[in-house]
C-alpha angles and dihedrals in degrees: 000000000000089000092053091048090050091051092049091050090050089046090053091050090050091049090051094050093045096054116092134181121222119197132183146236098051100222113127116257134197094228094060094237094111091244128102109243092243094051130088107229134193120216134205120200108205124188126188122187138169103217096194091229104170116132114271088241087064095053107278113140127219088352096156092053093047093048091049091053096041101087093048092049092049093047092049088062092050097208124180093218129024124193112194129192129199099015088144107157125078095221091054091047093050094048093047094044092051093048093049094044089060086063095048101267127130126206135196112265118261097249096032094097099025133096115253089251092064112127101180093179104075103007136016092222111137092006126119114236090192118105133177118208128183148153092246125060091229090063094061 
């Protein structure tokens, strides 16, 4: 249990360091937000994460626990756009997609970026581990 908590704590720190805020326009501002104080600015919170989603039989450790905690950790960050790497297996994709959909996010479909030979049940060969997630359908 202590190992799982340590991994989740590390995961949370990684999420925090991976999130970035992009503001426009690009004029310098004294308040460090990237926006002049007299301008209305839009922001985009972007999160990238390698989820280390290989099957446990291929060397991934504590995968079930990490996948179970993933949606909650992503939602806590409240990003506008999420780019995921190594979400290889269909069951992990379905579970994460359903959890995020409940909170208004949409995700690329499992086979949308994969070759037709992708299995995604036993092995990740020919599958795409890349996923785009967003709050707007046009993002995914």
